[in-house]
C-alpha positions as CSV (number, residue, x, y, z in Angstrom):
1,M,-23.7,-34.0,-27.5
2,K,-20.8,-36.4,-28.1
3,S,-18.5,-33.0,-27.5
4,L,-18.8,-29.6,-26.1
5,E,-17.7,-28.2,-29.7
6,D,-21.0,-29.8,-31.1
7,L,-22.9,-28.4,-27.9
8,E,-21.5,-24.9,-28.6
9,K,-22.6,-25.4,-32.0
10,K,-26.2,-26.7,-31.4
11,I,-26.7,-23.5,-28.4
12,N,-25.4,-21.1,-30.9
13,S,-27.8,-22.3,-33.8
14,E,-30.6,-22.6,-31.6
15,L,-30.7,-19.4,-29.4
16,T,-28.6,-17.1,-31.5
17,T,-30.2,-13.8,-30.7
18,K,-30.1,-15.1,-27.1
19,I,-26.2,-15.8,-26.7
20,K,-23.8,-12.9,-26.6
21,K,-20.5,-15.1,-26.3
22,T,-19.6,-18.6,-25.8
23,E,-16.3,-20.1,-25.1
24,I,-14.8,-23.7,-24.4
25,K,-12.4,-23.4,-21.3
26,H,-11.3,-26.2,-18.8
27,K,-13.6,-28.6,-20.2
28,Q,-16.5,-26.3,-19.7
29,L,-18.9,-24.7,-21.8
30,Y,-19.2,-20.5,-20.7
31,I,-22.0,-18.5,-22.0
32,D,-22.8,-14.8,-21.7
33,I,-26.3,-13.7,-22.1
34,D,-28.5,-10.8,-21.2
35,K,-30.7,-11.2,-18.3
36,D,-33.8,-11.1,-19.9
37,D,-33.1,-14.2,-21.9
38,F,-31.8,-16.0,-18.7
39,I,-35.2,-18.1,-18.2
40,D,-35.4,-18.8,-22.0
41,V,-31.9,-20.3,-22.4
42,T,-32.4,-22.2,-18.7
43,L,-35.4,-23.8,-19.8
44,F,-34.0,-24.4,-23.4
45,I,-30.5,-26.3,-21.7
46,K,-32.6,-28.4,-19.2
47,T,-35.6,-29.7,-21.6
48,N,-33.8,-29.9,-25.1
49,Q,-32.9,-33.6,-26.0
50,D,-29.2,-32.8,-27.3
51,T,-28.3,-30.7,-23.9
52,K,-30.3,-32.1,-20.9
53,F,-28.8,-30.0,-18.2
54,R,-31.0,-31.3,-15.2
55,Q,-28.8,-30.4,-12.5
56,L,-28.1,-27.1,-10.9
57,I,-24.8,-27.3,-9.2
58,D,-24.3,-23.8,-7.7
59,I,-25.2,-20.4,-7.6
60,T,-22.7,-17.2,-7.3
61,V,-22.0,-14.3,-7.7
62,V,-19.2,-11.9,-8.5
63,D,-18.6,-8.4,-7.1
64,Y,-17.2,-5.7,-10.0
65,L,-17.4,-2.6,-7.2
66,E,-16.3,-0.4,-9.7
67,K,-18.3,-1.3,-13.1
68,S,-21.5,0.2,-13.6
69,Q,-23.2,-3.1,-14.0
70,R,-21.8,-4.3,-10.4
71,F,-22.8,-7.8,-10.3
72,Q,-22.4,-11.2,-12.2
73,L,-24.4,-13.7,-11.2
74,V,-23.1,-17.2,-12.0
75,Y,-25.0,-20.8,-12.4
76,L,-23.4,-24.1,-12.9
77,F,-25.2,-26.7,-14.5
78,L,-24.5,-30.6,-14.9
79,S,-25.7,-32.5,-17.8
80,H,-25.3,-36.5,-16.1
81,E,-26.3,-38.3,-19.5
82,F,-23.7,-36.5,-21.5
83,N,-21.1,-36.0,-18.6
84,Q,-20.8,-32.0,-19.6
85,R,-21.4,-28.7,-17.8
86,I,-22.2,-25.4,-18.6
87,I,-21.4,-22.0,-17.2
88,L,-24.3,-19.6,-17.6
89,K,-23.2,-15.8,-16.8
90,Y,-24.8,-12.5,-16.8
91,S,-24.4,-9.0,-15.5
92,I,-26.9,-6.9,-13.3
93,N,-27.1,-3.3,-11.7
94,E,-26.5,-3.0,-7.8
95,N,-30.4,-2.9,-7.0
96,E,-32.3,-5.0,-9.7
97,I,-34.3,-7.7,-9.1
98,I,-33.8,-11.0,-10.9
99,P,-36.0,-13.5,-12.0
100,S,-35.9,-16.4,-9.5
101,L,-35.4,-20.0,-10.9
102,T,-37.1,-22.1,-8.2
103,N,-40.0,-23.2,-10.4
104,I,-37.6,-24.6,-12.8
105,F,-34.6,-25.9,-10.4
106,P,-36.4,-25.9,-6.8
107,A,-32.5,-26.8,-5.7
108,A,-32.1,-23.0,-6.5
109,N,-34.2,-22.4,-3.4
110,W,-31.3,-22.0,-0.9
111,M,-28.6,-21.1,-3.1
112,E,-30.6,-18.0,-3.9
113,R,-30.9,-17.3,-0.2
114,E,-27.4,-17.6,0.2
115,V,-26.8,-15.0,-2.7
116,F,-29.4,-12.7,-1.1
117,D,-27.9,-12.9,2.4
118,M,-24.1,-12.5,1.2
119,Y,-24.7,-10.1,-1.8
120,G,-27.8,-8.3,-0.9
121,V,-29.2,-9.8,-4.8
122,S,-33.1,-10.3,-4.5
123,F,-35.0,-12.8,-6.6
124,K,-38.9,-12.2,-8.0
125,D,-41.2,-14.7,-7.2
126,H,-38.9,-16.8,-4.7
127,P,-41.1,-18.3,-2.2
128,D,-38.8,-17.6,1.1
129,L,-36.4,-14.7,0.5
130,R,-34.6,-14.5,4.3
131,R,-30.9,-14.5,5.3
132,I,-29.9,-18.0,5.4
133,L,-25.8,-17.9,6.9
134,T,-25.8,-14.7,9.0
135,D,-28.0,-14.0,12.1
136,Y,-31.6,-12.1,12.5
137,G,-30.9,-8.1,12.0
138,F,-27.3,-8.6,10.8
139,E,-26.6,-5.2,8.8
140,G,-25.0,-5.6,5.3
141,H,-23.6,-8.5,3.3
142,P,-20.5,-9.7,3.8
143,L,-19.1,-11.1,0.4
144,R,-19.3,-7.4,-1.3
145,K,-16.2,-6.1,-1.7
146,D,-17.2,-2.4,0.3
147,F,-18.0,-4.9,3.7
148,P,-15.5,-3.7,6.4
149,L,-13.1,-6.4,7.3
150,T,-14.5,-6.1,11.2
151,G,-18.1,-6.1,10.4
152,H,-20.5,-3.6,11.7
153,S,-21.2,-5.3,15.1
154,E,-20.0,-8.1,17.4
155,V,-21.5,-10.6,19.5
156,R,-19.8,-11.1,23.3
157,Y,-20.9,-12.4,26.8
158,S,-21.4,-9.7,29.2
159,E,-20.7,-10.5,32.5
160,E,-22.6,-7.5,33.9
161,Q,-25.9,-8.3,32.2
162,K,-25.4,-12.2,32.2
163,K,-26.5,-12.5,28.6
164,V,-25.0,-12.7,25.0
165,I,-25.1,-9.0,24.0
166,S,-24.5,-7.6,20.3
167,E,-22.8,-4.2,20.3
168,P,-20.8,-2.1,17.9
169,V,-17.3,-3.4,16.7
170,K,-14.6,-1.9,19.1
171,L,-10.9,-2.3,18.1
172,E,-8.9,-2.8,20.9
173,Q,-5.5,-2.6,18.9
174,N,-5.0,-0.7,15.7
175,F,-4.3,-2.8,12.9
176,R,-0.4,-3.3,12.7
177,N,2.1,-3.1,10.1
178,F,4.4,-6.0,9.4
179,D,8.0,-5.6,7.9
180,Y,8.2,-9.4,6.8
181,E,11.9,-9.7,7.4
182,S,13.4,-12.4,8.5
183,P,13.5,-12.7,12.5
184,W,17.4,-14.5,11.8
185,K,18.4,-11.3,10.2
186,G,16.7,-8.8,12.7
187,T,13.8,-6.2,11.9
188,K,14.6,-3.0,10.7
189,Y,13.6,-1.3,13.9
190,I,15.9,-3.0,15.8
191,K,18.6,-2.7,13.1
192,E,17.5,1.3,13.3
193,E,18.2,1.4,17.5
194,I,21.9,-0.8,16.9
195,E,22.8,1.8,14.4
196,N,22.0,5.0,16.5
197,N,23.5,3.4,19.8
198,D,26.8,2.7,17.7
199,K,26.7,6.5,16.5
200,K,26.6,7.6,19.9
201,N,29.1,5.6,21.2
């Protein structure tokens, strides 16, 4: 396709019932679809002679914790021939299992494993769906918005046992609140202390 506008018209005319919304932003075409139409739309943009989006760049997820459809899957595709990019998006519920893209784009294998590890989104018919970035027995999914900042467990070397052990997180110090005052002007608690001393004298 010569321009993104032509590409947008082509996709909307060919896939009328499968496209919810299209938009051109930042020199890229954004397409919103339903989960059920994902494989059909992906096959079309890869195999059609006017599109040729034959490289999957990345797969990621946005966590909308408060929404009923918590996760939005985001797929980035590139057409080398036309030097154009498409961003394909659809929303799912928290425990939904979605179709794997590995049969169409083998590169999706590791990307889907990363999404599974970080967000807990499962893919149907994935050849090897297991964690890829966290350790064996890791609890939770670190990029979810409800994952605690400190995590659930910590790994350290134990002098008594002479080995690396995993144990629940213990905070040695409470989180502190900072007043962000300039040290040249003096912090609030020092000012208050000086004022109290002045009143006593």
